[in-house]
N, C-alpha and C positions, 0 to 999 in steps of 0.2 A: 305873676301875671294871672288874671282871672281866666276862668273857662271861656267866657265870651271873648276875651282878648286873644286867647289861643285860636279860637274859631275864626276870628277876623283876620289874624295873621296868616293862617293856613289858606283861607280863601284868597287873600291878596297874592300869595305865592303862586297858587294854582292859576290865577288869571294872568299873572306876569309871564309865566312859562308856557306859552302857547305851543311850543315845539313838541311837547309831550302831552298827549290827550289824557284827561283825567279818567281814572278808573272808578266807575260808579257802582257801588255794591249796595243793594237794599239793606238797611240796618236791621239788626236783630231787635225785635220788639222789646223795649225797656220795661222792666217790671214796675208796676205801679203799686207801691206800698206806702199808703198814707201820703201820696204826693212826692215821695222821695225818688231820686233818680241817680244813676251813676254819672261820673264825670271823668274823662280821660285828660290828663295833663302831662305833656312832655317837658323835660328840662330844656330841650332845644329841638327845633324842627329841622335843623340843618347840621350835618356832620361834615366838617371840612378836614379832609385828610392831608391838606397841605401839598407841598411839592415832593415828588419822589421820582425815581427812575430805576430801571433794571430790576423790577419786581413783577411777579406773575399776577398778584392780587393784593388788595388792601382789605382791611377788616376793621370793624368797630361796633359800637352799640349805642342805641338810643334808650335812655331811662325815662320811664313814665310812672304815673301814680294815679290811683283812683281817689280823686278829691271829692267825690259825691257821697251820697248817703244810701246807695243800694249797690248790689253786686254788679261789677263791670265784667262783661263778657266780650272777648275778642274773637273775631274770625281770623283765619290764617292770613298773614300779611301777603300783599300782592305786589311783587317787584315789577317794575315797568319793562324789564327785558330779561332774557335768559342769562345774561352775564352776572346778574345779582341774585344772591341766595339770602333769604332772611328767615329767622325763626324766633319764636317767643319763649321767654323764660319767666315764670314757671310754665311748664308744658300744658298745664290744665287750662290756661288762657282765661281763667276766672280770678278776679281780684275783689276782695271785700273792701269796704271803705277804709281808706288809709294805707292799704297795701301797695307795695311797689313792684314793678316788673321791668323787664328789659327786652328789647328787640335787637338781637345781634345780626350782623350782616357780613357777607363776604362779596367783594366785587372784583371780578376778573378784568384786568387791564391789558395784559399781554403787551403787544407792540404799539398800543395806542399812544399818540403824542398830542400834547396840548391839554386844554381844559376838558375834563370829562364830568358830566353831571347826570346822575341817575335818580330815580324816584322809587319810593315804596309807599303803597297805599295801605293804610291800617283801618279796616272796618271794625266797628264795635257797636254796642247797644246804647252808647251815649246819645240821647235824643237831640242834644244841641250840636254835637260834632260827630256825626256817625261815620265820617271818613276823614282821616288825617293824612295829609300828604307830607311824607318825610323826604328830605333831599340829601343826597350824598355828593360831595364835590371832591375832586382830586385833580391835581395838575401834574401831568407827566412831562418831564423835561425832555427836550429833543436831543437824542443822542446820534441819530443817523439821518442822512439825507440820501434819497434814492432818485437817480436820474437815468432814464425817464421813469415815472411812477407806473407806467404800463407800456407794454410793447404791442403796437398795432402792426401786424405783418402785412395786411392787405392780401391781394391775390398773389400766390406763389406758384411757380412751376413745380412739377413733381420730379423733374429730372435733376435739376441743379440746386443744391442746398444754399440757403441764404442765412447769413449770420447777423445777429442783432446784439448790440452791446448795451449793458446796464452797468452804471457806476454806483457803488455804495460807499459813502463817505462817513467817517465818524467825526462829529463836529464838536465834541466836548473836550477835545485836547488829549484824550487817552488813546493808547495804542489800539489798533484794530487787528484782531487775530481771528481768522475765519476757521470755524470748525468743519463746516460742510455746506454744500449747496445742493438742494434737492429739487427735482422736477416732479410734478404731479402726474405726468403722463409719459409713456414711452415715445410719444410723438415729439418730445422736446429733449434734446441733448444739451447738457450744460457743462461748462468748464470755467475756471476762474484763475486769476493771478493778481498779486499785489502790484500796484503801480509804484515804482521806486521814486524816491525824492519828491513825492507829492506834498503840497503844503498841508493838507489834511490827510490822515491815513485813508487810502482809497483802494478798494478792490474792483477789478474789472471782471465782469461776468459776461461770457459769450454764450448766447442762447441760439441754438441751431434747430429749427423745425425739421422733422424727419418725415418724409412722405412714404406711404406704402404703395404709391402709384395710383391711388384712386382719388376721385374728386370728393372732398369732404371739408366740413368746417373744422377749424382747429381752435380749441380753448383749453387752457391749462394755467398753472401757476409755477413760478420759480421762487423757492423759499431759501433765505440765507440765514445761517446760524453762526453766531460768534462764540468764541470760547468764553466760558464763565456766565453765559446767559442761556437760560433753559428754553426760551421761546424764540421764534423766528424774528430776527431784527428787521427783516424786510420780506414782504411777500408781493411779488410782481405779477399781475395778470398778463397773460399772453394770448392773443387771439388773432385769427386770420382765416385764410381759406386756401386750400390746395386746389389748383386748377391744372389738370393734366392735359393730355392731347385730345381727350374727349370730355365733354360736359354732360352730366346726367341730370335730368329734371323729371322727378325729384331724385335726390341722391340715395334714398332708402325707400323701401316699401313697407307699409304698415296696414294691418287689418285689426280692428277692434271687434270682438265677438261677445255679445252679452249672454247668449244662450245657444250653444252648439246644436241643440235639438231643433231649434227653430230657424236655423240658417238655411238659405239666405233670407227668407221671409219676403216682405214686400219690396218691390224694386230690385229684383234678384240680380239683373245684369249689372246694375250700378254697384251693388254690394260686393259681388264676387270679382269684379274687374278692377285692375290697377294698370295704368299705362306709364311707361318711362320713355322719355325722348332721349336719344343718344346723338349728340351734336359734336362734331370735331371742332377743336379750338383754332384751326386754321383751314384754309380752303384745300381740301383733299379730294379731288375727283375720283380717285381710285380707292377711297376708304371702304373697307369691307369688314363684315362681322361673320363669325361662324361658331359652331358648337355651342349654341345657346342652350343652357340647362339650368335646373334648380334642384336643390336637395330637399325641398319641402314636399313631404308626402301628400299626394292628392292634388297638388298644384300643377298647372300647365303654363308654359311660356312659349310664345310664338312671335315671329317677326312679321308684323302685319302690313306695314307701309314704309315706303322709301321715297324721299323727296329731297328738296334742297331748302336751306334756310340761311339767314345771315349768320356769319361766324361771330361768336361771342366776343365782344369788345373790339371788333374790327369792322366798322361800317363800310359797306360797299363790297365786302367779300362774302361769297356764299359757298357752302359745302354740302356734302351729303348729310342727310339726317335719317336715322332709323327710329322706329317706334316699337318698343317691346310691349306686348300685351300679356300680363300675368293674370291667371284666373284661379279662383279657389272655390270650386263647386261644392266641396265637402269640407266642413269645418272640423278641425282636430278637437279632441276632448280636452286637451291641456294646452297651455301656452307653449309656443314653439318659436325658435329662432333658427334661421338658416341664411341662404344666400341665393342670388341669381348670378350666374357667371357666363361670360362669353369671351371668345378670343377675337383679336383684331390683327390687322397687318401693320400696326404702328410699332416701330422699334422700341420705344420707351414704355409702351402700354400694351404688351402682348396679351395680358389677361386682365379683364375688368371684373370686379366683384361688387355686387349691389346687395347690401344687407336687407334681410327680410325679417320682420317681426309680426307674429300673430298673437295677440293678447286676448286670452280667453278669461273672462271674469269668473271668479269663484262665487258659487251660490251656496 
């Protein structure tokens, strides 16, 4: 195939694959020696790894040649994503007319299933084809089925644990032996057991969100590892929200400080003040708070107003609402983390903790 043919083919592939944006690199200026120029020509623009399974990565190489009449200079190949690693041989990345080189690659596939297609952009000083788009294809056979693919917990109480079940099936007919099941956060407890006499080998995983009594968002993952396979055969996202006997708006306090020496600057009251509303999750006329404090040095906290509001999630019901006013008149020199705490008369939430973060930018 001629150099012009290669260029047309690469352009056609780039237009056809609109899912991956083309990487445009300004070409290196081609040397003009009596009108002679370099030409880059690949044996193939596509490397098809075929079907595979139970591998962490696949590898291969693209062979190319300088078919022109001047020195071919390559820039570093640019993979389309972080899962692809590519390098040029020889390492000098300069080929004289007639010389041959190769671009080797390694593609991490992990637990991916189905057809996977990645790209490598190869910039050079070829004036006709300054950017060549190489394509890597691999088809990962489906070995496992996960139901559900994610666990949506919704709003959960802080007093009573809720269990969620995930089923992992092996669908290629081979035995399923679980090595371990791991949670990414202490807020998720996990246990598992094999389901006897299942048509397909199946493990039942029980996911139990664990509350520390505070209102907060929950996000984590549960990873399942099978014997003989180095990567997680299933990674299940888990997210929801713990809703206790009181609701905090917001659930955490944050200050961002660009320069402590100029704090609080213009609009001082707005900069130093943060307000947190404390709302009971049910109508509690006798709801009370006491011993409000913070461990952030220089900060103050006060209970400024008390009123009533609609109970969260219960139209028509109203309950007491408190407002905590936190102030930071003097900025710390370094980033600080701490908390605001208070006690209540609620049996399941006797102590409430509100995280506090003060982020001081380094200069």
